N, C-alpha and C positions, 0 to 999 in steps of 0.2 A: 468630481462629480459627487466624492465623498462616500464612493465605497470601495470595496476590493476589486481590484483587474479581476474577472474570470479567468487571467490564463495563471494565478497562484493557484489554484485550486489542486491543478493535478501535482505541486510542490506539498500542498499540504496533505495530499494524502500519500505521499509519498513521505513524509514527515513521521503520518498515525501509521505506515506499513512497516518503517525502521525501527520506531519505535514496538509496535506489536511484535516483531520480530526477537528486537532486542529482551525482552520481556521471558522471555522461553530461553535466552541464551543464542541467538543466534543471530551472527554480525555479518551485514553485506561486507564487509575486510576480509572475517575468517573463510566466506563462499568464495571471495576472488582468488586466494592465497590455498583454495582446494581446484582451483580452474573451472568453478561455477559460476556466471549470471544468470541477471534474472530479468533480461529487457522485456517491458508493457509490449503487449501486445496489443490487446485493447484496455480502451477508457470510455466509461462512459459519468458523465456529471449532469446533475438534477438541479436547477436551482430554485430554491423555494422563497428564501429573502436574500436578499443581500445584506454579505458580511459591511459594518460600516467602519469605518479607520477607527483605530483605537480601541475596535472589537477585544475582546479574551475572547476565543474561540477556543475547544475543543473538539479532538476529531475520535470519532468512537469507529477503531479499528474491527474485523472481523471478519473469520476465515470464513469461504463458503463451503468449501467441501473440504476433507483431504487430499493434499496435493498428487499429483501423477506426475506427469509428463507438465500441466501447470497447475498454478497455485492461486487462486481465486477470491479476492477478496471484496467487501464491500463497506464501505465508510458512511457515516454519518455524522456530521458537520454542525455545534450548536455554539449560541454565543454565549456571552456573560448571564444574561437570564434566563437560558438553558430553553431559547428558542429554534427549534430546527430550521437550519438556513439552507444544506445541501446534502445531497445525498448523491452516490457513487458509488461507481464499479472498477475493480481492475479487474486484467489477465495476466499474467504474466508467465512468460515458459522459462525451464529451466533451458538451459545453454551451456555444450560443455565447452571453454573456450579453448582447448587444443584443434578440437575438432570444428568447432563450432555450428555443431550440430543436434536437435532437441536432447535431452537426457533426462531420464527419470529423476523423481525427486532423490534425493541422497539420503540415505537410510539414514544418519545423523541426524540430518532434519525431520525427519519423521517419527522417529524416535523422541523426539521430545515435544513434538502436538499430538503424538496419541494418549 
């Protein structure tokens, strides 16, 4: 069809989120080494215009509010012409990997975001 498969947008959001966290010195690997995981509990995607094959896209990732037990992100995806293609939202929960229960955002993460 010449357009990007809709299922790829969740991966684009993930890449945007990982890069956003990395820009604050936060890595998923480090979180997991500290027994913290961040599963997605909610995902929303609004398609405005299709990304086409060979488009160079930019994912703008924004923290919606200061995290508590959850962390929420909003996304905008643009093509190389700066056309808005997609908007989206994800909510992730901080989970203690030892107990498999929700936990508050670790202080070492909050300190970097505030």
